N, C-alpha and C positions, 0 to 999 in steps of 0.2 A: 504493500500500499503505500510504499515511500515513492510516490509519483515524481515529485519535484527532484529528489536525489537521482532518480532514474534518467529523468530528461537532461539534469546538469551533467551526468557522466556519459551521455550519448554522443557529445560531440555535435557537429554540424549537418551531418549527412541526412537527409529526409528519410531513406529507407531504413537507415539504422534506428532513428527516432520512432518510425512506426512499428518496427520489429520489437523494440524494447517495450512499446506501449502494449502491444498485443500478447506479449510472450506469457503471461499467466494464463491465457485463454488457449495456448498450444500445449498439447500433451506428449510427452515422450519424444520420440524421434521424428515425429511427422513434419520434417522442415522441407522436404523436397518440394513441397507445393508453393513454397514462398520464393520470391526472387533472392538473389544472393545477397543485396544489402539488408533486407528484412531478416534473413536468416542470421546475418552477423549481429543484428540487433536482438534478435532472440537469444542467441548465444550470450551477447554482452549481459542481458538481463539476468540470465541464470547465474553468469559468474559474479555480478554484483549480490545477488541473493546468497549466493554460497559464501562468498568471502564475508559478508555481513553476519550470516548465521554463525560462522565459526570465530568471529572476531571477540577476544576476551572482554572487551568494552561493552560491546552490544549485548554479549551474553551476561554482563553485570546488570545493565540496565533492565534487561529481560527477566533475570531471576528476582528482581525486587519485585516484579507485578505478578510473577507466575502463580503464587499462591491463591492470589484473588481473580486473576483473569484466566488462568490455566492456557488453553490452546490459543487464546487471543492475545497473549502478553506480548508476543514478537509483532503483531500487527500494530499494537498500541505504541511500542517504542518506535516502529517505522514512522509512525505519524508525528510523534514527539520530535525526532530528528528532523523531520521535514518543516516542522515548526521552526526550530531554530536555523536551519538552512535559510528558510524565508525571511526569517527576522534579521538575519546577518548575511544576506545575499551579496551585498555590495563588498563584503570582505573576501568573496570568493569568485566573483564575476565582474567583468567590466562591461556587461549586457544589462540593461535595463530588466529588471524583472517582470513588470507588466508588459513591456513589449514583447519579450520573448515568450512569455504565456500566451499573449494574443496571437503571435505568429504560429505557436504550437497548436493552439485551438484551430486555427484557420487551416493548418496542414492536415490535422485529423478529420475535419469535416470534409476537405477537398478529397482525402482518401478513404472516406468512410466505406465506401464499395469494397475495400480490402480488409475491413475489420472483421474478426470473427463476431458471431452473435453476442457473445458476453461482452465484448468490447464495446459494440453498438448500442447495447443496453446502458451500460455505465456512462458512456460519453455525455449524454445530456445533462446528467446530475452534475459531472464535473464542470462543464461550461457553465450551466445556469446558476450553480453555486459558486462557481470560481474557486475551486479547491486551491489551486496551485499557488494563487497569490493569498487566498484566505487563510491558508495555514498560518500565517503569521499573526493573525488576530486569534485571540483565545475564544471570544463570543463565537467567532465563525468556526474555530476548531471544535467547539461544543456541538455546533450544529452538524458537522461532520460526523462526530462520534454518536450523536443521536441518530442519523441516519444510517449509519453502519449497523447500530445496535437494532434497529428495526428490521434489517434485512437479514440478520444471522439465523440460522436454521434452528439454534437453540440460544437460551438466555446468555448473554455475554458479559452484561454489566459494563459494557464500554461506555455508556452515557455517564458512568462516574469516572472515567478516566482523567478528565480535566483536574478534578479534585486532587488526585495522586500526582499530577504534574505540578500543580501549584504547591503542594506539601514540600516536594523535594525539587523545586524548580532549579535551584544552582547545582545541584548534583547532577541532574540529567543534561543540564547546559555544559557542565565541565567534561561530561561523558562524550557528548557530541563532538566538542572542540577537540578532543583526543582522537576520536575514531575517525573524524571525516578527513583531514589531510591524509591519512595512511589509506583510506579507500580511493582518494583521488590519484595518489601516487601508483597503487595497484593497478587500478583500471587504466589508467593512461598507458602503462605497460602492456596491459592485455589487449587494449583496443588496437595498438599498433600491429597485432599478430593474431586476431581472432581466428581460431581454427575452424575451417569449414567442414562440411560433413566428410565422414570417412567413406573408403572406397565400399564397405559393407552397408553404408546408408544411402548409397546412390541408387 
């Protein structure tokens, strides 16, 4: 759910951005149906998720929430970290956040026909509620958690996640600041040599 971080780490190539966005809706190795650029975006998305899930700082943030939110703790931390990225965007990017997000929404709408059904269903909510910019505002973040809580298949308690963020706000902020420069370095190296499908997948 860390859409803003995924966008930031995607670079400038449109196909990679699209592939990164749809990756959660693509199962297994069913990548041959996508253009090469979108395939690289899907593989990039998976590497971001893998690196994040294994990182000790992210795991520390997640473990703090796990007793209360169980399987949803990682999703909540993803959104916490996107909040801090949006809040401190200018420290990490020379590009204006609102302009970049507007261009990205336009791109996703223009390429709507290439999105899987799951991504198509989500996109209108993302745009109308302006998730990517709204992440930096706690009131808007509360609405995001409320919406996610309504859409989970079982009670998640995510509507209460803002309270936990506020209680330990400096701690999560420091963890984000420790984690994010490291994932930038890792993904910049990975992105320059993203592996494409192996012969067995062709």
